[in-house]
C-alpha positions as a LaTeX table, in Angstrom:
\begin{tabular}{lrrr}
\hline
Residue & $x$ (\AA) & $y$ (\AA) & $z$ (\AA) \\
\hline
Met1 & $-30.53$ & $-43.96$ & $-36.96$ \\
Lys2 & $-32.98$ & $-42.26$ & $-38.57$ \\
Val3 & $-32.19$ & $-39.88$ & $-41.99$ \\
Ser4 & $-33.48$ & $-37.16$ & $-39.43$ \\
Gln5 & $-31.68$ & $-38.25$ & $-36.57$ \\
Ile6 & $-27.74$ & $-38.20$ & $-38.57$ \\
Gly7 & $-28.84$ & $-34.59$ & $-40.04$ \\
Phe8 & $-29.58$ & $-33.78$ & $-36.48$ \\
Leu9 & $-26.68$ & $-35.22$ & $-34.99$ \\
Leu10 & $-24.75$ & $-33.49$ & $-37.35$ \\
Leu11 & $-26.46$ & $-29.81$ & $-37.28$ \\
Phe12 & $-25.44$ & $-30.13$ & $-33.59$ \\
Ala13 & $-22.17$ & $-30.86$ & $-34.34$ \\
Leu14 & $-21.48$ & $-28.40$ & $-36.17$ \\
Phe15 & $-23.11$ & $-25.68$ & $-33.99$ \\
Val16 & $-21.28$ & $-27.18$ & $-31.00$ \\
Gln17 & $-17.85$ & $-26.49$ & $-33.28$ \\
Thr18 & $-18.82$ & $-23.29$ & $-34.56$ \\
Thr19 & $-19.91$ & $-21.81$ & $-30.95$ \\
Phe20 & $-18.54$ & $-23.51$ & $-28.39$ \\
Met21 & $-15.16$ & $-24.65$ & $-29.69$ \\
Arg22 & $-13.39$ & $-20.76$ & $-28.96$ \\
Leu23 & $-13.95$ & $-21.18$ & $-25.55$ \\
Ile24 & $-12.62$ & $-24.61$ & $-25.29$ \\
Thr25 & $-9.36$ & $-24.82$ & $-27.51$ \\
Asn26 & $-7.61$ & $-21.63$ & $-25.66$ \\
Ala27 & $-6.90$ & $-24.34$ & $-22.92$ \\
Phe28 & $-7.08$ & $-27.25$ & $-24.83$ \\
Ile29 & $-6.08$ & $-29.40$ & $-27.81$ \\
Pro30 & $-8.33$ & $-28.93$ & $-30.61$ \\
Phe31 & $-10.71$ & $-31.54$ & $-31.70$ \\
Asp32 & $-12.90$ & $-31.51$ & $-33.93$ \\
Val33 & $-17.01$ & $-32.60$ & $-33.49$ \\
Val34 & $-17.82$ & $-32.68$ & $-36.35$ \\
Phe35 & $-15.19$ & $-35.41$ & $-37.28$ \\
Ile36 & $-16.43$ & $-37.76$ & $-34.62$ \\
Ala37 & $-19.97$ & $-37.45$ & $-35.49$ \\
Ile38 & $-18.80$ & $-38.48$ & $-38.90$ \\
Val39 & $-16.93$ & $-41.56$ & $-37.57$ \\
Phe40 & $-19.66$ & $-42.93$ & $-35.22$ \\
Ile41 & $-22.56$ & $-42.34$ & $-37.68$ \\
Ala42 & $-19.93$ & $-44.35$ & $-40.54$ \\
Leu43 & $-19.79$ & $-46.90$ & $-37.53$ \\
Phe44 & $-23.07$ & $-47.43$ & $-37.19$ \\
Arg45 & $-24.34$ & $-47.08$ & $-40.84$ \\
Gly46 & $-21.80$ & $-48.11$ & $-43.26$ \\
Ala47 & $-19.55$ & $-46.69$ & $-45.71$ \\
Val48 & $-22.01$ & $-45.18$ & $-47.69$ \\
Val49 & $-24.04$ & $-43.06$ & $-45.26$ \\
Gly50 & $-20.20$ & $-42.44$ & $-43.86$ \\
Ile51 & $-19.13$ & $-41.20$ & $-47.17$ \\
Val52 & $-22.87$ & $-38.72$ & $-47.57$ \\
Val53 & $-22.67$ & $-37.49$ & $-44.07$ \\
Gly54 & $-18.60$ & $-36.67$ & $-44.51$ \\
Ser55 & $-19.04$ & $-34.81$ & $-47.68$ \\
Ile56 & $-21.71$ & $-32.82$ & $-46.67$ \\
Gly57 & $-20.51$ & $-32.25$ & $-42.97$ \\
Gly58 & $-17.24$ & $-31.40$ & $-44.34$ \\
Leu59 & $-18.52$ & $-28.86$ & $-47.29$ \\
Leu60 & $-20.52$ & $-27.40$ & $-44.57$ \\
Gln61 & $-17.26$ & $-26.81$ & $-42.48$ \\
Asp62 & $-15.61$ & $-25.43$ & $-45.23$ \\
Ile63 & $-18.67$ & $-22.98$ & $-45.83$ \\
Leu64 & $-18.26$ & $-21.63$ & $-41.75$ \\
Ser65 & $-14.58$ & $-21.97$ & $-41.91$ \\
Gly66 & $-13.36$ & $-19.91$ & $-44.53$ \\
Gly67 & $-11.01$ & $-21.46$ & $-46.17$ \\
Ile68 & $-10.86$ & $-24.23$ & $-49.83$ \\
Ile69 & $-14.39$ & $-25.22$ & $-50.10$ \\
Gly70 & $-13.86$ & $-28.93$ & $-50.62$ \\
Val71 & $-11.07$ & $-29.82$ & $-48.90$ \\
Asn72 & $-12.64$ & $-30.45$ & $-45.79$ \\
Gly73 & $-15.30$ & $-32.79$ & $-47.63$ \\
Leu74 & $-12.98$ & $-34.90$ & $-49.42$ \\
Val75 & $-11.31$ & $-35.99$ & $-46.48$ \\
Lys76 & $-14.01$ & $-36.44$ & $-43.99$ \\
Ser77 & $-16.05$ & $-38.10$ & $-46.77$ \\
Thr78 & $-12.38$ & $-40.39$ & $-47.43$ \\
Ile79 & $-12.62$ & $-41.11$ & $-43.74$ \\
Gly80 & $-16.50$ & $-42.27$ & $-43.81$ \\
Leu81 & $-15.75$ & $-44.38$ & $-46.40$ \\
Leu82 & $-12.89$ & $-45.72$ & $-44.78$ \\
Val83 & $-14.53$ & $-46.25$ & $-41.50$ \\
Gly84 & $-17.21$ & $-47.24$ & $-42.97$ \\
Leu85 & $-15.73$ & $-50.31$ & $-44.95$ \\
Thr86 & $-13.51$ & $-50.74$ & $-41.24$ \\
Ala87 & $-16.54$ & $-51.49$ & $-39.48$ \\
Thr88 & $-17.97$ & $-54.10$ & $-41.88$ \\
Arg89 & $-15.19$ & $-55.79$ & $-42.18$ \\
Phe90 & $-14.05$ & $-56.07$ & $-38.77$ \\
Ile91 & $-15.92$ & $-56.69$ & $-35.32$ \\
Val92 & $-16.02$ & $-52.85$ & $-33.55$ \\
Asp93 & $-18.54$ & $-53.83$ & $-31.01$ \\
Thr94 & $-16.33$ & $-52.80$ & $-28.06$ \\
Leu95 & $-15.89$ & $-49.51$ & $-26.59$ \\
Trp96 & $-12.29$ & $-49.53$ & $-26.74$ \\
Tyr97 & $-12.01$ & $-51.18$ & $-30.47$ \\
Arg98 & $-14.65$ & $-48.23$ & $-31.81$ \\
Leu99 & $-11.54$ & $-45.25$ & $-29.39$ \\
Ala100 & $-8.80$ & $-46.63$ & $-31.28$ \\
Leu101 & $-10.70$ & $-46.64$ & $-34.94$ \\
Leu102 & $-11.51$ & $-42.95$ & $-33.89$ \\
Phe103 & $-8.06$ & $-42.64$ & $-33.15$ \\
Val104 & $-6.38$ & $-43.49$ & $-36.23$ \\
Ala105 & $-8.92$ & $-42.19$ & $-38.30$ \\
Ser106 & $-7.67$ & $-39.13$ & $-36.61$ \\
Leu107 & $-4.40$ & $-39.47$ & $-37.56$ \\
Met108 & $-5.42$ & $-40.46$ & $-41.02$ \\
Ser109 & $-7.45$ & $-37.18$ & $-41.14$ \\
Thr110 & $-5.14$ & $-34.50$ & $-40.22$ \\
Leu111 & $-2.47$ & $-36.38$ & $-43.02$ \\
Phe112 & $-4.70$ & $-36.69$ & $-45.42$ \\
Phe113 & $-5.99$ & $-33.11$ & $-45.20$ \\
Leu114 & $-2.32$ & $-31.43$ & $-44.86$ \\
Met115 & $-1.96$ & $-33.54$ & $-48.49$ \\
Val116 & $-4.47$ & $-32.48$ & $-50.36$ \\
Tyr117 & $-3.54$ & $-28.69$ & $-48.74$ \\
Gly118 & $-0.16$ & $-29.41$ & $-49.89$ \\
Leu119 & $-1.12$ & $-30.46$ & $-53.36$ \\
Leu120 & $-3.43$ & $-27.48$ & $-53.76$ \\
Leu121 & $-1.80$ & $-24.98$ & $-52.74$ \\
Asn122 & 1.95 & $-26.29$ & $-53.40$ \\
Arg123 & 3.91 & $-25.86$ & $-50.26$ \\
Val124 & 4.73 & $-29.28$ & $-49.47$ \\
Gln125 & 7.90 & $-27.93$ & $-47.91$ \\
Ser126 & 6.26 & $-25.15$ & $-46.09$ \\
Ile127 & 4.05 & $-27.75$ & $-44.69$ \\
Ala128 & 6.89 & $-29.97$ & $-43.94$ \\
Val129 & 8.82 & $-27.01$ & $-41.94$ \\
Asp130 & 5.60 & $-25.50$ & $-39.74$ \\
Pro131 & 6.49 & $-26.10$ & $-35.94$ \\
Leu132 & 3.26 & $-26.53$ & $-35.67$ \\
Leu133 & 2.42 & $-28.84$ & $-37.40$ \\
Ser134 & 4.70 & $-31.83$ & $-35.55$ \\
Phe135 & 3.79 & $-35.05$ & $-34.97$ \\
Asp136 & 3.42 & $-34.49$ & $-31.15$ \\
Asn137 & 0.40 & $-31.95$ & $-32.73$ \\
Phe138 & $-1.16$ & $-34.61$ & $-34.72$ \\
Leu139 & $-1.03$ & $-37.08$ & $-31.50$ \\
Tyr140 & $-2.44$ & $-34.63$ & $-28.59$ \\
Gln141 & $-5.17$ & $-33.46$ & $-31.09$ \\
Ala142 & $-6.29$ & $-37.21$ & $-32.51$ \\
Thr143 & $-6.07$ & $-38.18$ & $-28.35$ \\
Ala144 & $-8.50$ & $-35.66$ & $-27.92$ \\
Asn145 & $-10.67$ & $-36.55$ & $-30.34$ \\
Met146 & $-10.68$ & $-40.24$ & $-29.07$ \\
Ile147 & $-11.78$ & $-38.87$ & $-25.63$ \\
Val148 & $-14.77$ & $-36.37$ & $-26.68$ \\
Gly149 & $-15.76$ & $-39.53$ & $-28.93$ \\
Gly150 & $-15.38$ & $-41.62$ & $-25.55$ \\
Leu151 & $-17.15$ & $-39.06$ & $-23.51$ \\
Ala152 & $-19.94$ & $-39.17$ & $-26.36$ \\
Glu153 & $-20.50$ & $-42.64$ & $-26.99$ \\
Leu154 & $-20.63$ & $-42.91$ & $-22.86$ \\
Leu155 & $-23.19$ & $-40.02$ & $-22.97$ \\
Phe156 & $-25.54$ & $-41.76$ & $-25.57$ \\
Tyr157 & $-25.40$ & $-44.97$ & $-23.68$ \\
Leu158 & $-26.92$ & $-43.17$ & $-20.83$ \\
Ile159 & $-29.48$ & $-42.01$ & $-22.49$ \\
Lys160 & $-30.23$ & $-44.78$ & $-23.86$ \\
Asn161 & $-30.85$ & $-46.71$ & $-20.78$ \\
Ile162 & $-32.98$ & $-43.72$ & $-19.43$ \\
Arg163 & $-34.93$ & $-44.28$ & $-22.10$ \\
Lys164 & $-35.14$ & $-47.68$ & $-21.71$ \\
Arg165 & $-35.87$ & $-47.42$ & $-18.35$ \\
Ser166 & $-38.53$ & $-45.06$ & $-18.86$ \\
Asn167 & $-40.23$ & $-46.44$ & $-21.07$ \\
Lys168 & $-40.52$ & $-49.78$ & $-18.74$ \\
Ile169 & $-42.08$ & $-48.06$ & $-16.24$ \\
Ser170 & $-44.50$ & $-46.33$ & $-18.11$ \\
Arg171 & $-45.68$ & $-49.52$ & $-19.43$ \\
Arg172 & $-46.04$ & $-51.37$ & $-16.06$ \\
Ser173 & $-48.15$ & $-47.99$ & $-14.82$ \\
Phe174 & $-50.05$ & $-48.84$ & $-18.23$ \\
Ile175 & $-50.59$ & $-52.38$ & $-17.27$ \\
Arg176 & $-51.80$ & $-51.47$ & $-13.57$ \\
Arg177 & $-54.37$ & $-48.65$ & $-14.84$ \\
Glu178 & $-55.84$ & $-51.15$ & $-17.23$ \\
Trp179 & $-55.89$ & $-54.20$ & $-14.39$ \\
Ile180 & $-57.57$ & $-51.69$ & $-12.10$ \\
Met181 & $-60.13$ & $-50.76$ & $-14.81$ \\
Asn182 & $-61.13$ & $-53.94$ & $-15.30$ \\
\hline
\end{tabular}
């Protein structure tokens, strides 16, 4: 992926997250499209790109969400680093390994987010008691991130195959035209 493609993917994920999530999350567990994009970019490009993209995506998400600026940037850059290091150390070629890594990274992201917010707001006790922050909700959100990530990867796989097929067809027609002209 080129830098422009990474930037476009990150901005598109941020656009989807900010505009369409209100419509989708009323009926379902909320999932984080920017997080999914950061994890897949870190998987394919490595730890350094994961840190940079995680920082930028998290800071943009913080600016648009109205929370404490920097928390999402810190959490997502840490997850980008860990996912990038995992992808370089282990073979993560199949879809199931990627989805399992996305699931674990989503759980870790939620845990890091709550820890940083708890340290900044000095409310560790209230975070532990809050019923919305139960482990079941963490699992539901991680599962939703995994499902949406799998669907996104399937969509990118189909687009890549369609582009390959159209390139083959255009190449064949060009060769055929050249043969007829000579």
